[in-house]
N, C-alpha and C positions, 0 to 999 in steps of 0.2 A: 693777758694771754699766757699760757703755760707752754712749756717746751718738752719735747720728747724725741727719742731716737728709736729706730726699729731693730728688732732682734728676730731672726728666722731660725726655727728649730726643725725645719723640714728639709731633709737631705735632697729630696727631689726638686727643691726650689733654690738650690745653692747658686744658681745664676740669676736669681731674682733681685729686685731693687730694695735690698735691706742692708743696713749698715753692718750688722754682725751676723755671721753665719757659723754653723758648725757645732760640734759637740760642747765646746767650751763657750759658746756665744752668750749663753744666759748670764753666767758669772762675769765674763769679760765685759759684756755690754753694760751690765749694772754697775760694775766698777768704774768704767770709763764715763758713763753718764753722770755718776755722782761726782767724779773728779772735775768734770767740765761744768758742772752746775746745772744740768738738766733737771727738770722736775719730775720726769717720768720716762718709762719705756713702754713701747708698744710691741707686743709678742705675737708671732705667727707660729703657732704650734702645729704638730702633727695630728693631735686629737685633744679632746677634753681630758683624757686620762693623763696625757703627757704634761698638760698644764697643771693638773692637780698633783702630779708626782714629781715635779721638778724643783721643789723647794722655792717656788716663785715668791711666796709670801715671806719666807725667811730672807731671801736676798733683797727684796724690796725694803723690808724693815731694817736690815743691816746697813743699807746705803741710804736710807731716808728718801726713798723714791715712791711714786705712785705708779699704778698700772694705768696707762692711758687708754688702751683698747686691746682687743684680742681679735686677730683675723680668723676667718673660717675657710680661707681658700684651699687649705690642704685637702678638703673634701673633693675639690676639682682636680688639683695637682696629682694627688695620690690615687683617687678612686673614680675620677671622671663623673662625679655627682653634681647635678645642678637642679635648680628648683623649677624649670620649665621643660624637663625631659618628657618625651612622649609616653614613657611607661610609668604608670602609677607607682610601681615598686621603686623605681629609681627616684622619683620625686619624694616619696616617703622617706627613703634612705637619706636623701640630701637634707630634708627638713629635720630629721632626727639628728644628724651629724651637727647641724647648726645649733639646734636646741640644746644639745649636750654642751657645746662650747658656750652658749649663753649662760647656762647654769654655772659652769666652771668660772667664767669671767665674772659673772655677778657675785659669786662667793668672794671674789677678790676686789669687788667694788668697781668693775669696769664694764663698759659696754662691748658688745661684739659687733663685727663688721661683716656685712654681706657685699662682696665685690664680685669676684670671678664665679662664685656659686649661683649668681643669678641666672647664668646661662645665656642662651640665645634662641630665637625662634627660627623655624625653617623646616622643610620637609613636611612631616605629619602635623606640625604645630604651627598654626598661623600666628600672625602678629597679635590679633585680637585674643585668641586663646592663650598665648604666652602672657599677655598683660593680665588676663583673668587669673591664670595660675600664679603669677608672681604676687598679685594683690592678695589672693587667698592665703598664700604661705606667709607673707609679711604680716597679715592680720593675726595669724596664730602666733608667729614668732615675736611680735611686738608685745603680746600679752605675757609671753614667757619672760621677756626682758623686764617688763613692768613689775612682775612678781618679785624682781630683785631691785626694784627702784632705779632701773636703768632704762635708757632709750635704746633703740636698735638703730645702727648706722648703716645707711644704704649708699653704696658708691657708684655713681655713674662712671662708666669706663669709656675709653675712646673707641672709635669705630672699628678698630682692628681687633678689639677684645670682646665686644658684644654688639648686637644690633638692636638691643632693647632701648636704653636711654643713654645718650651720649652727652647731652647738654643738661646743665643744672636746671634751667627753667622748665624743660620738659619733664624732668624727674620730679620737680617740685609740684608741677600741675598734676601729675599722676598721683602723688601722695595726697594732695588736697582733695582731688576728685574721688579718691577711693576711701577717704575718711581715715587715713592711717595717722593717728594722732601722736603715737609714740615712736614714730620713725623719723630720724633726722638724716640729713644729707652729709656724706663724707665728700668734701670738696677737694679733690686732688689737683694741685696746680699743674702737674705734668699733663694729666688728661685734659684739663681745661685749656692749656696752652694749645693743644691740638684742635679742640672743638669750639671753644668760645671766641666770638669776635671781640668781646670786651670783658675780661675777667672780672674787673672791679664792678661793672654794672650787673654782671651775673650774680655776684655775691650779694650786692645790694638788693636785687630783685628777690632773692631767696629769703633774705632777712633772717627771721627767727628759726627757720628750718635749717640753717647751717649748724651742724652739730660737731664737726671735726674737720681739720684741715691737714692735708698732707703737703708739707713744706718741701717743694722740689723745684728745681730749675727746668728749663726747656728741654735739656738733654738728660733729665732724670738723675742728674748729679746734684751735689750740694748747691744751695742757692749761692749765687756769685760766680758759679763756674759755667753758667749758660747765659741766655739773653732775655729771660722774662723780667720785665720791670716790676719790682715789688712795691714801690711806693703806692700805686693805685690799689693793690691788693690789701695793704695795710690800712689805707684810708677807708676802703670799703668795710673791712672787718671792724674798724673802730666805729664807723657810722652805724653799723647794725648792732653795736654793743656786744660783739662776740668776745667772750672771755674764756674759750676752751683751749684745746691743744693745738699747737703747731708741731706736727710730728714729721720728722724727716724720714720718709720712705724713699730712699735713694740708693744708687749703686755705691758700693764701698770703694770709691775711686778718689784719689790714686791709691789710698789704703783706707781700711775701715777707720783707723784713728784719725787720719787727715780729714776724711769725710765728716766725722763727728765734730771735730774742731771747727771746721769751716761752717757747718750747720749752726753750731752754737754762736759763732761769731756773727753770722748773718742775722740770726734771730735778735741778738743783742743790738746790732746796728740799726735794725728796722723797728724794733719794739722794745718794750721793757721786760719781754719774756725771759 
């Protein structure tokens, strides 16, 4: 398994669960990641243009890092766009925002993540309609990702952030039922701690659909600072042959540098990542 830390370039998300934030986050995050022996960084940009214009490739090359994944959530945070909005124009704008990031991430050899931009059903949009809209959008976007030889990462969120899919098994069944062959699950241990009765079993049941893991403790701090037992998590990931990223999407507590160090320490103590 490979290791990564998160970098947020979106001012409106400065309170979010990312290790590095702010104007200097990209350079600082890459420097610290390399110093601590991480394999990669995961970036949350404001737009595809920012990702292309931020010297990402140069910094990655200079520090010998990979790009683990790219988040699309700025479309929601900045513009309130999501894929199951009642208005066709809003849905189209959301899908285009994601597609642009898929292209920019693909050029850098990384997948894109759909988390908060999945949206939620309610009002004019029924549960059934929302699932149809989400499936149609993912079907188009997975083709966009596949054109870059990438999968698309879909992240089930906890009940306080979406009412679409909260548990991994339900999301996996949805992907299989809809024939979404190039979409994988982003399994976030913080969300799973809230929703899953048995995190290890959930990971085993999803098997090859597990495409990315957010490495976070029960309080969304670095692993080791909360109470989630990680031994069953690692055992399950090893059992399904997972060799992807463990990416620390966590609050920068007590400081960004300390959160990064604790994340690296915890990854090393539980795996060979």
